[in-house]
VOVO-91408 format. One record per residue (C-alpha): residue number from 1; z, x, y. Coordinates in steps of 0.2 Angstrom, whole numbers. Layout:
N
<i: NUM&Z: Z&X: X&Y: Y>
...
END
This chain:
87
<i: 1&Z: 1016&X: -248&Y: -404>
<i: 2&Z: 999&X: -241&Y: -406>
<i: 3&Z: 996&X: -223&Y: -403>
<i: 4&Z: 980&X: -219&Y: -393>
<i: 5&Z: 979&X: -201&Y: -396>
<i: 6&Z: 968&X: -203&Y: -411>
<i: 7&Z: 955&X: -212&Y: -401>
<i: 8&Z: 954&X: -198&Y: -388>
<i: 9&Z: 946&X: -187&Y: -401>
<i: 10&Z: 932&X: -199&Y: -403>
<i: 11&Z: 928&X: -199&Y: -384>
<i: 12&Z: 928&X: -180&Y: -382>
<i: 13&Z: 923&X: -174&Y: -399>
<i: 14&Z: 905&X: -170&Y: -395>
<i: 15&Z: 903&X: -163&Y: -377>
<i: 16&Z: 885&X: -161&Y: -371>
<i: 17&Z: 877&X: -145&Y: -376>
<i: 18&Z: 865&X: -135&Y: -365>
<i: 19&Z: 862&X: -145&Y: -350>
<i: 20&Z: 847&X: -154&Y: -343>
<i: 21&Z: 830&X: -151&Y: -351>
<i: 22&Z: 815&X: -143&Y: -342>
<i: 23&Z: 807&X: -160&Y: -341>
<i: 24&Z: 823&X: -168&Y: -333>
<i: 25&Z: 824&X: -154&Y: -321>
<i: 26&Z: 805&X: -156&Y: -316>
<i: 27&Z: 808&X: -175&Y: -314>
<i: 28&Z: 823&X: -171&Y: -302>
<i: 29&Z: 813&X: -158&Y: -292>
<i: 30&Z: 799&X: -171&Y: -290>
<i: 31&Z: 811&X: -184&Y: -284>
<i: 32&Z: 820&X: -172&Y: -272>
<i: 33&Z: 810&X: -177&Y: -256>
<i: 34&Z: 815&X: -195&Y: -260>
<i: 35&Z: 833&X: -191&Y: -263>
<i: 36&Z: 834&X: -181&Y: -247>
<i: 37&Z: 826&X: -195&Y: -237>
<i: 38&Z: 839&X: -208&Y: -244>
<i: 39&Z: 853&X: -196&Y: -240>
<i: 40&Z: 847&X: -194&Y: -222>
<i: 41&Z: 846&X: -213&Y: -220>
<i: 42&Z: 863&X: -216&Y: -227>
<i: 43&Z: 870&X: -202&Y: -215>
<i: 44&Z: 862&X: -211&Y: -200>
<i: 45&Z: 869&X: -228&Y: -206>
<i: 46&Z: 886&X: -221&Y: -208>
<i: 47&Z: 886&X: -214&Y: -191>
<i: 48&Z: 883&X: -231&Y: -183>
<i: 49&Z: 895&X: -241&Y: -193>
<i: 50&Z: 910&X: -239&Y: -181>
<i: 51&Z: 900&X: -242&Y: -164>
<i: 52&Z: 886&X: -252&Y: -157>
<i: 53&Z: 869&X: -243&Y: -160>
<i: 54&Z: 862&X: -235&Y: -145>
<i: 55&Z: 844&X: -233&Y: -141>
<i: 56&Z: 845&X: -215&Y: -149>
<i: 57&Z: 853&X: -222&Y: -164>
<i: 58&Z: 840&X: -235&Y: -166>
<i: 59&Z: 826&X: -222&Y: -165>
<i: 60&Z: 836&X: -211&Y: -178>
<i: 61&Z: 837&X: -226&Y: -190>
<i: 62&Z: 818&X: -230&Y: -188>
<i: 63&Z: 814&X: -212&Y: -191>
<i: 64&Z: 824&X: -211&Y: -206>
<i: 65&Z: 817&X: -227&Y: -213>
<i: 66&Z: 800&X: -222&Y: -210>
<i: 67&Z: 803&X: -205&Y: -219>
<i: 68&Z: 811&X: -214&Y: -234>
<i: 69&Z: 796&X: -226&Y: -235>
<i: 70&Z: 784&X: -211&Y: -234>
<i: 71&Z: 794&X: -202&Y: -248>
<i: 72&Z: 793&X: -217&Y: -259>
<i: 73&Z: 774&X: -219&Y: -256>
<i: 74&Z: 771&X: -201&Y: -260>
<i: 75&Z: 781&X: -201&Y: -276>
<i: 76&Z: 773&X: -217&Y: -281>
<i: 77&Z: 756&X: -209&Y: -278>
<i: 78&Z: 760&X: -193&Y: -287>
<i: 79&Z: 766&X: -203&Y: -302>
<i: 80&Z: 751&X: -214&Y: -303>
<i: 81&Z: 739&X: -199&Y: -301>
<i: 82&Z: 748&X: -191&Y: -316>
<i: 83&Z: 748&X: -207&Y: -327>
<i: 84&Z: 730&X: -210&Y: -322>
<i: 85&Z: 731&X: -227&Y: -313>
<i: 86&Z: 741&X: -241&Y: -306>
<i: 87&Z: 758&X: -245&Y: -314>
END
């Protein structure tokens, strides 16, 4: 019989120190509108899973999709402007 306690020390020996760097936090902050739009679309999709979509639900879905596409476009444009050209 093999004892696995010795292996556990290898997994937990070096916990992460500090946290996210400033660059990582800036990247998360730049992507927040996109993340929020994705969460909003997911919320709408979940709300219509258990019933047929009404006209109001369809409008909410379209609005959430448009918001997501706009957030993706804006993030892409900002990224390209910072890098100096098309990807």
